[in-house]
C-alpha positions as CSV (number, residue, x, y, z in Angstrom):
1,M,-26.1,-5.9,11.1
2,R,-25.6,-2.2,10.3
3,I,-21.9,-1.2,10.1
4,L,-20.5,2.4,9.6
5,H,-17.1,2.3,7.8
6,T,-14.8,5.2,7.9
7,S,-11.0,5.7,7.6
8,D,-8.1,8.2,7.1
9,W,-9.1,10.9,9.5
10,H,-5.5,12.0,9.6
11,L,-6.0,14.0,12.7
12,G,-3.4,16.8,12.9
13,R,-3.0,17.2,9.2
14,T,-3.0,20.6,7.5
15,L,-4.1,21.7,4.1
16,H,-1.3,24.0,2.7
17,G,-0.9,25.3,6.2
18,V,-4.5,25.6,7.2
19,D,-5.2,23.8,10.5
20,L,-8.0,21.3,9.8
21,L,-8.6,20.1,13.4
22,E,-11.8,22.2,13.8
23,H,-13.2,20.7,10.6
24,Q,-12.2,17.2,11.8
25,A,-14.0,17.8,15.0
26,A,-17.1,18.7,13.1
27,F,-16.8,15.4,11.2
28,V,-16.7,13.6,14.5
29,D,-19.9,15.3,15.6
30,H,-21.4,14.2,12.2
31,L,-20.3,10.7,12.7
32,V,-21.8,10.4,16.1
33,E,-25.1,11.8,14.7
34,V,-25.2,9.2,11.9
35,V,-24.5,6.4,14.4
36,V,-27.4,7.4,16.6
37,E,-29.9,8.4,14.0
38,R,-29.2,5.4,11.6
39,E,-28.9,2.8,14.7
40,V,-25.5,1.7,13.7
41,Q,-24.3,-1.4,15.7
42,V,-20.5,-1.3,14.7
43,V,-18.2,1.4,13.6
44,V,-15.0,0.4,11.9
45,V,-12.1,2.8,11.4
46,A,-9.6,1.4,8.9
47,G,-6.5,3.2,9.8
48,D,-4.6,6.5,9.6
49,V,-6.7,8.1,12.5
50,Y,-3.5,10.1,13.2
51,D,-1.5,11.9,10.6
52,R,1.9,10.9,12.2
53,A,3.3,8.5,14.5
54,V,3.7,11.0,17.3
55,P,0.5,13.0,17.2
56,S,0.0,16.4,18.7
57,V,-1.9,16.8,22.0
58,P,-5.0,18.3,20.4
59,S,-5.1,15.3,17.9
60,V,-4.9,12.8,20.8
61,R,-7.6,14.6,22.8
62,L,-9.9,14.7,19.8
63,L,-9.5,11.0,19.0
64,G,-10.1,10.2,22.7
65,S,-13.3,12.2,22.5
66,A,-14.3,10.6,19.3
67,L,-13.9,7.0,20.4
68,R,-15.5,7.7,23.8
69,R,-18.6,9.2,22.1
70,L,-18.9,6.6,19.5
71,S,-18.5,3.7,21.9
72,E,-21.4,4.9,23.9
73,H,-23.6,4.0,21.0
74,A,-21.9,1.3,19.1
75,V,-19.1,-1.3,19.1
76,V,-16.0,0.5,17.7
77,V,-13.2,-1.4,15.9
78,V,-10.0,0.6,15.0
79,T,-6.9,-0.6,13.0
80,P,-3.7,1.4,12.6
81,G,-2.6,2.7,9.3
82,N,0.8,3.6,7.7
83,H,0.7,7.0,9.2
84,D,-0.2,5.7,12.8
85,S,2.2,4.0,15.2
86,A,0.7,0.6,15.8
87,V,2.5,0.3,19.2
88,R,1.4,3.8,20.3
89,L,-2.1,3.5,19.0
90,G,-2.6,0.0,20.5
91,F,-0.7,0.5,23.8
92,A,-3.8,0.5,25.9
93,A,-5.8,-2.1,23.8
94,E,-6.1,-4.4,26.8
95,L,-7.4,-1.6,29.0
96,M,-10.1,-0.3,26.6
97,R,-13.8,0.2,27.8
98,P,-16.2,-2.5,26.8
99,G,-17.2,-2.1,23.2
100,L,-14.0,-0.4,22.1
101,H,-11.3,-2.5,20.4
102,V,-8.0,-1.3,18.9
103,L,-6.7,-4.2,16.7
104,A,-3.0,-3.3,16.4
105,S,-1.3,-6.6,16.9
106,V,0.1,-8.4,13.9
107,E,0.4,-11.7,16.0
108,S,-3.3,-11.6,16.9
109,L,-4.8,-10.5,13.6
110,D,-6.7,-13.9,13.3
111,E,-8.4,-13.2,16.7
112,P,-11.6,-11.3,15.8
113,V,-14.0,-9.1,17.6
114,V,-17.2,-11.1,17.4
115,V,-20.5,-9.2,17.6
116,D,-23.9,-10.8,17.5
117,D,-27.1,-9.6,16.0
118,E,-30.5,-11.4,15.5
119,H,-29.1,-13.5,12.7
120,G,-26.0,-14.7,14.7
121,P,-22.3,-13.8,14.9
122,V,-20.3,-11.5,12.8
123,A,-16.4,-11.8,13.1
124,F,-14.4,-8.5,12.7
125,Y,-10.7,-9.2,11.8
126,G,-8.3,-6.2,12.1
127,L,-5.4,-6.1,9.8
128,P,-3.2,-3.1,10.7
129,Y,-0.9,-1.7,7.9
130,L,1.5,-4.4,7.1
131,D,4.9,-3.1,6.3
132,P,6.7,-6.0,4.5
133,D,10.0,-5.3,5.9
134,T,8.7,-5.3,9.5
135,V,6.3,-8.3,9.4
136,R,7.7,-10.7,6.8
137,H,9.3,-12.6,9.5
138,T,6.3,-12.5,11.9
139,L,3.9,-13.8,9.3
140,A,6.1,-16.4,7.8
141,P,4.8,-19.9,7.9
142,A,5.6,-21.8,11.0
143,E,7.0,-24.9,9.1
144,A,10.8,-24.9,8.9
145,V,12.7,-25.5,5.6
146,D,16.1,-27.2,6.2
147,G,15.8,-26.4,9.8
148,E,15.2,-22.7,9.2
149,R,12.0,-20.6,9.0
150,P,12.5,-18.4,6.0
151,P,10.8,-15.0,5.8
152,L,8.1,-14.2,3.3
153,P,9.0,-12.5,0.1
154,R,9.4,-8.7,0.5
155,S,6.2,-7.6,-0.9
156,H,2.8,-6.3,0.1
157,E,1.0,-9.1,-1.6
158,A,3.0,-11.7,0.2
159,V,2.3,-10.3,3.8
160,V,-1.4,-9.5,3.2
161,A,-1.8,-13.0,1.6
162,A,-0.3,-14.6,4.7
163,A,-2.5,-12.6,7.0
164,M,-5.7,-13.4,5.1
165,Q,-4.6,-17.1,5.2
166,R,-4.7,-16.9,8.9
167,V,-8.0,-15.1,8.8
168,R,-9.6,-17.8,6.6
169,A,-8.2,-20.5,8.8
170,D,-9.8,-19.0,11.9
171,L,-13.0,-18.4,10.1
172,A,-13.2,-22.0,8.9
173,G,-13.6,-23.0,12.6
174,R,-16.6,-20.7,13.0
175,P,-19.3,-22.2,10.8
176,G,-22.2,-19.9,10.0
177,T,-20.2,-16.8,11.0
178,R,-20.4,-13.8,8.8
179,S,-17.1,-11.9,8.4
180,V,-15.6,-8.3,8.0
181,V,-12.0,-7.6,7.5
182,V,-10.9,-4.1,8.5
183,A,-7.6,-3.5,6.6
184,H,-5.2,-0.7,5.6
185,A,-3.5,-1.3,2.2
186,F,-3.3,-0.2,-1.4
187,V,-5.5,-2.8,-3.3
188,S,-5.1,-3.0,-7.2
189,G,-7.6,-1.1,-9.1
190,G,-7.9,1.7,-6.5
191,E,-7.7,5.3,-7.7
192,A,-5.1,7.1,-5.7
193,S,-4.8,11.0,-5.2
194,E,-1.7,13.1,-4.5
195,S,-2.2,13.1,-0.7
196,E,-1.5,9.5,0.2
197,R,1.9,8.6,1.5
198,D,4.0,6.3,-0.9
199,I,4.2,2.8,0.5
200,R,6.1,1.1,-2.3
201,V,8.4,-1.8,-1.3
202,G,10.6,-3.2,-4.2
203,G,8.9,-0.8,-6.6
204,V,5.3,-2.2,-5.9
205,D,2.7,-0.6,-3.5
206,S,-0.5,-2.6,-4.3
207,V,-2.1,-5.9,-3.3
208,P,-4.3,-7.9,-5.8
209,S,-7.9,-7.8,-4.7
210,A,-8.1,-11.6,-5.0
211,V,-5.9,-11.8,-2.0
212,L,-8.8,-10.6,0.1
213,D,-11.3,-13.4,-1.0
214,G,-13.0,-15.6,1.6
215,V,-14.9,-13.0,3.7
216,D,-18.1,-11.0,3.2
217,Y,-17.0,-7.4,3.5
218,V,-13.5,-5.8,3.4
219,A,-13.5,-2.2,4.9
220,L,-10.4,-0.6,3.5
221,G,-8.4,2.5,4.4
222,H,-5.4,4.3,2.7
223,L,-6.9,5.8,-0.4
224,H,-8.6,9.0,0.1
225,G,-11.4,8.7,-2.5
226,A,-14.5,6.7,-1.8
227,Q,-14.7,3.7,-4.2
228,R,-15.4,0.1,-4.7
229,I,-12.8,-2.3,-5.8
230,G,-12.7,-5.7,-7.6
231,A,-15.9,-7.8,-7.6
232,S,-19.1,-6.8,-9.4
233,R,-22.4,-6.1,-7.7
234,G,-23.7,-9.3,-6.0
235,E,-20.3,-10.9,-5.8
236,R,-18.1,-11.4,-2.7
237,P,-16.4,-10.0,-1.0
238,V,-17.6,-6.4,-1.2
239,I,-14.3,-4.4,-1.1
240,R,-14.6,-0.7,-0.4
241,Y,-12.6,2.4,0.6
242,S,-14.5,4.8,2.6
243,G,-12.2,7.5,1.6
244,S,-11.1,10.4,4.0
245,P,-13.6,12.7,5.6
246,V,-12.1,15.9,4.4
247,A,-9.9,16.8,1.4
248,F,-6.1,17.0,2.0
249,S,-4.9,18.1,-1.3
250,F,-6.3,19.7,-4.5
251,G,-5.9,16.4,-6.1
252,E,-9.1,15.5,-4.2
253,L,-11.0,18.3,-6.0
254,G,-13.6,16.0,-7.4
255,H,-14.1,13.8,-4.5
256,V,-17.5,13.6,-2.7
257,K,-16.4,12.9,0.9
258,S,-18.5,10.3,2.7
259,T,-18.7,7.3,5.1
260,A,-20.0,3.9,4.1
261,L,-23.2,2.6,5.8
262,V,-23.1,-1.1,5.3
263,D,-26.0,-3.5,5.9
264,L,-24.9,-7.1,6.3
265,D,-27.9,-9.4,5.7
266,S,-28.4,-12.9,7.4
267,E,-26.3,-14.5,4.6
268,G,-23.5,-12.1,4.6
269,G,-24.6,-10.1,1.7
270,A,-23.6,-6.4,1.9
271,T,-25.5,-3.4,0.6
272,V,-23.7,0.0,0.9
273,E,-25.1,3.5,1.2
274,L,-22.6,6.4,1.1
275,V,-23.5,9.1,3.7
276,P,-22.1,12.6,2.6
277,A,-19.8,14.1,5.0
278,P,-20.0,17.8,6.0
279,V,-17.9,20.1,3.7
280,P,-16.0,22.6,5.8
281,R,-15.0,24.7,2.8
282,R,-15.1,23.7,-0.8
283,L,-12.1,23.2,-2.9
284,A,-11.9,25.1,-6.3
285,E,-9.4,26.3,-8.8
286,V,-9.4,29.1,-11.4
287,T,-7.2,30.0,-14.4
288,D,-7.0,33.6,-15.8
289,T,-5.1,36.7,-16.1
290,L,-4.5,38.8,-12.9
291,E,-6.8,41.5,-14.3
292,H,-9.8,39.2,-14.9
293,L,-9.1,37.5,-11.5
294,L,-9.5,40.8,-9.7
295,D,-12.3,42.5,-11.7
296,G,-15.1,40.5,-10.0
297,R,-15.9,37.9,-12.6
298,H,-14.6,35.0,-10.3
299,D,-15.9,36.4,-7.0
300,A,-18.2,33.4,-6.6
301,L,-15.1,31.5,-5.5
302,R,-14.0,33.9,-2.8
303,D,-15.3,31.6,-0.1
304,A,-13.5,28.5,-1.5
305,W,-10.1,27.1,-0.6
306,L,-8.6,28.1,-3.9
307,R,-5.7,27.1,-6.3
308,V,-5.1,30.1,-8.7
309,H,-3.4,29.8,-12.0
310,V,-2.3,33.2,-13.3
311,T,-1.6,33.4,-17.0
312,D,-0.1,36.9,-17.5
313,P,2.8,36.6,-19.9
314,V,5.0,38.6,-17.5
315,H,5.1,38.0,-13.8
316,P,2.8,40.7,-12.3
317,E,4.0,42.9,-9.5
318,R,3.0,41.7,-6.0
319,L,1.3,38.7,-7.6
320,Y,0.8,36.7,-4.3
321,S,-0.4,39.6,-2.1
322,R,-2.8,40.9,-4.6
323,V,-4.4,37.6,-5.2
324,R,-4.7,36.7,-1.6
325,Q,-6.0,40.0,-0.7
326,H,-8.9,39.5,-3.2
327,F,-9.3,35.8,-2.5
328,P,-8.9,35.4,1.3
329,H,-8.7,31.6,1.1
330,A,-6.4,31.2,-1.9
331,L,-3.9,28.6,-0.7
332,V,-1.9,28.2,-3.8
333,V,-1.0,30.8,-6.4
334,L,0.9,29.7,-9.6
335,H,2.2,31.9,-12.3
336,E,1.8,29.9,-15.5
337,P,2.6,32.5,-18.4
338,V,0.7,32.3,-21.7
339,G,2.3,34.1,-24.6
340,A,5.6,34.6,-22.9
341,V,8.8,34.8,-24.8
342,D,10.5,31.5,-25.5
343,A,12.7,30.2,-22.9
344,P,16.3,30.9,-23.7
345,A,18.1,27.9,-25.2
346,L,20.1,26.0,-22.7
347,R,23.8,26.6,-23.1
348,L,27.0,25.7,-21.4
349,V,28.1,28.3,-18.8
350,T,32.0,28.5,-18.6
351,A,34.4,31.0,-17.2
352,E,34.4,32.8,-20.5
353,T,30.6,33.2,-20.6
354,D,29.4,36.9,-20.2
355,P,27.8,37.1,-16.8
356,L,25.4,39.8,-18.1
357,E,24.1,37.4,-20.7
358,V,23.6,34.8,-18.1
359,A,21.7,37.2,-15.9
360,A,19.7,38.4,-18.8
361,D,18.6,34.8,-19.6
362,F,17.5,34.3,-16.0
363,V,15.4,37.4,-16.1
364,A,13.7,36.0,-19.2
365,F,13.1,32.7,-17.6
366,A,11.9,34.0,-14.3
367,S,9.6,36.8,-15.7
368,G,8.5,35.4,-19.0
369,A,9.7,38.5,-20.8
370,A,13.0,39.6,-22.2
371,A,14.9,41.9,-19.9
372,T,14.2,45.6,-20.3
373,D,17.0,48.2,-20.7
374,T,16.2,49.4,-17.1
375,E,16.6,45.8,-15.8
376,L,19.7,45.3,-17.8
377,A,21.1,48.5,-16.3
378,V,20.5,47.3,-12.8
379,V,22.1,43.9,-13.5
380,R,25.1,45.6,-15.1
381,H,25.5,47.9,-12.1
382,A,25.2,45.1,-9.6
383,Y,27.8,43.0,-11.5
384,E,30.2,45.8,-11.8
385,S,29.9,46.8,-8.2
386,A,30.5,43.2,-7.1
387,R,33.5,42.9,-9.4
388,S,35.0,46.2,-8.1
389,A,34.5,45.0,-4.5
390,E,36.2,41.7,-5.2
391,E,39.2,43.3,-7.0
392,S,39.7,45.8,-4.2
393,A,39.5,43.2,-1.4
């Protein structure tokens, strides 16, 4: 069986103020092309299809179009992530067209979507993002202790382990069935970037990979870099993050965005091919003085979404407008002075401290150079004017 694994579309998200919806729509076009050309039988989307619980109207329309188009060619299985609202995403699960399944119910996570191929059935189990504070009662064992049903411990490991216990129990009643778990979680050993939302509970955000044992393939969402977790080649389960289709921060500068094309053989062995996603505009960063940035030597980066580090020892005049005029897609401009004066030593400011000295220290801190006589004169005039106005009030 051929499966296409994707996740973390984050429809509606921006990159430092740049609307990405057009680029996300281009990714959907690419996804449909891959499904058709590579004869994909099942598409799994492992959470965070939206960027927030209440998505924008254009985001909802794009998702609707994407699911309609994909389900015309393959079975589609979607689970909510920590950015999605499971209730909103799954509200119409019972009304979905044949071949489209939104697995948003915690209570029903051990009820798989079963798809057959020439080798028999494959069971797809959907584990939506399991917030420990929300589901630790729902997933608690049914057996009462001293007349009560205590909740699970308040941890990601506890709730995911309980969910997988239910999955394995159901799978045990399906002899000969291959299995795929579609989950949204942070599994230990994964490499995070700066654009994932913090999901720590009790100071811990991760789940040991061993918790996911007992199935053939685990299609993960949450981390934005494509990567394999846990077991070595040939061992099971194969646990992978597909990663996000586009970059959402400069922390993803080195990522190669892709989807995972998974071939599940007759025995449940999984082989994975990464299919590169279209790149709407490359990310890059550059570090230099303003003079060198503007003299043409870095013009090969003018078409990139750019993070610029300006190293002049003194803050250049009109820094941001000059950089952005030369690099039209510069999204972040940082002044990081090299060779600036030492920052003034910290000192206690009291009622007796000379306000002009405090102002001079601030000028040195903000500009990277000691205040000039002209700047000191301006500060002195402003201070004396303010004091005069206060005294005459």
